[in-house]
N, C-alpha and C positions, 0 to 999 in steps of 0.2 A: 671288313671298310676300312680296317687297320692297314691291310697289305694292298687293298686298291691304291690306298695314299702311299705308301714305303716303295712297294714295289714298280708301281706305274707311272706315278707322277712326279714322286721325289725324286729317284734315280737322272731325271731328264734336266732337272729344275734347279739341281743340288748349285748353291754358290760356285763350288769347286767347279764343278762343270764349266757355266758359265764364264769364270774368270782365265779356264782354261781355252774355251771355243775365241773369247776375247783379245788377253793376251798372246797364248802360243799358238793359235793357227788364226788371228788379224784381221775377225769380223768384226764390223765395224759396232758401235753401242746397240745403231736402230737392228740388227742385224742379230745381235744377239737378245734384244729385246722380241724380234719378232719371233723369235727361236722360244723361249721362255711362253709367248704369250700362245703359240701354236700347241705345244705341248701341254700346257694349263687348261686350255677349251677343251681337249681332247680327251683330257683325267676325271675334269670335272663335272662334266654329264652324266659322266655315267655314272660318280658316286651321286649323284640327287636323285636319278632314277631309281639305283639302290636302295638309299638310306631315305628317301619318303614315307614309304610304308611303315619301314622298321620305328624311326625318329618317336623320340617325345621331346623334353624339353633340348636335350642332348640325341648326341645322332642315332644311339641305338637304346633308346628306350627313354631314362628319365633319373638319370646316374650316368657322370660321363666311362668313357672309357679307353680304350686303346687308340680308339677310332678317331677319337676329339681331339687328342694327344699328337695326333701327326693332322688331323686337319686344321688346328691353329695355325701354326706357322707356314702352309702353303698359302692361308687365306692372306694370312699378313703378307706374304710375297706377291700372290695378286695382287694385293691394293700397292703394293712398292712397285709393280711395274703397271700399274694402270688399264689391268684386266677388269671389266663390269662385271660383277656380279649380280648382278639383277633376275638371271634366268635359274638362279641357285640358292632359291627362299629357306630351304630346310639345310643347308649347309650353313648361310649365312647365320641364321636362325642358333643354331648349334653350336656357333663361334661365339656370338654375341653373350649366351648363357656360359659360355666356359669363361670366357673373358672375367666374367661378372666374377668367381671364386677366386680367390685369392691365389692357390697355387699357382693357377693358369697367368692369375697377374703377375705375382712375380716373377715369371718364367719369360715375361713381353721384354722384348727386346730392345726397351726405350728405358728399361729396369736394370740393365745390365750393365756395368762398371766393362770398361773398355781397356784390356793389359798395355803398359805404356810401351 
């Protein structure tokens, strides 16, 4: 599951890629948002289908794994880009449970210092 996110979803939606689409290739923000929504909407259904029968509290059982570490930032970005997550109850539940853990909460972008 970690590889599904790290290899199939993340590379196409990496902020560096999104900035390149806009700043170097001249795509509008609407086009960049459409790119993001398309690729996240391709990857999340596959991950939901794969995770649902294996999940517990987290994506793979009742302890967090690398899959959860990969998932959490993707769902943060999906929300930032207003991608509906209603069709992914397993992923949303795992994300919510992970974010209740201090290690995940401490890594949340809202808790990071922005370099000056």
